[in-house]
N, C-alpha and C positions, 0 to 999 in steps of 0.2 A: 515435474508440473509446473506450469506455466501460471504464472501468480500475478493479479496487477493491486498495488500495495498502493494505498493512500499516505501522507507524507502527514499533513498534521494530526495529534490526537491518534493514531497508529504508528507510525514509523518514530514522531518523535511524541513524546509524552510530554505534559506539565506537572506538573507536581504542586504549581504555585497559580492557577491559575492564569495560566497563559502567562506569567511574567517570563518564566523561562522554559526550554523546552532541554529535554535529552534523547539522546537515542532508544531505541526500546534495547534494554539489554540482548533480547536476541534477533538482532537486526540482523547481524552481521553472519550468523547461524542459517537467517532462513533464506538471504543472497547467495550465499553458498553451496546449500543443496539444490537449490531450485531456479526456473529462470525466472525475475523479476522483471515488472516493470511496471515503474511509477505513474501511478493515473491516480493526478490530484490537481487539484486549482489555486494549490501555494505556487505564486509567482514565483518562486527559486528552482521550480521544478527540474531544470534542467541542470543547474550546479549539485541539488542536490545526486542527478542520476551519474554526472560523472567522480562527484564526491565519492559516493558510493560503489560506485561499479556495475551498474547495474545493467540488463542489456538494452533498455530503454527507458521510455518516458511519453505518455501522452496527457498534456492538460484536460483536466473537464471540462465538460460544455462546447466541445466541438460536436461537430456534424458527424463524428465517426464512434459503432461500437464495436470495443474492441472483444476481441475475442479472446478469451482463456479458459483455463478451469478452475479457478476461485479468484475471488473479490475479497482484499481482506480491506475493510474500512472502516473504522466505527461509526457513521452515518451510513450500511451496507444498506439500510432499508431505502433509504431516499436516492441511493446512485446505482443500486442493482437494476434499474430499467434504461440505465446508461450505457450498459455493458453486456455477455451476451456468454455468462459462465454458471459451469455445471452446480456449483455452491458459492454460498461467501459465508465471511464470518467480521465479526466486529472487532477481532484483535487479534495481535500475534500469538498470545498467548490460546485463544479458543482453536485458532488455526491446530498448533503446535499438538493442544491435548487430543486433540482428535486423531494425527497424521504422526505423531514424534511420541 
């Protein structure tokens, strides 16, 4: 399944209101089982693409409308208009609840 994945507050989670971030505990499982493309406004999106070995990355705010099966983004209601997907989820957990 082709997935567009946001970074901030989706792939990286903060438990202290943004002071520090940790990778979502199932992030690498998601990447290993699916075709994951980072879709993020994070200025380090390319660095995370290489670090996590995803299939690619697309910075948010461009003029491109990425096509995928799924969008996973904590603000999916705001970004759903920027993509062409069959469905969206607000978290990696919500995605896995339905598909695994």
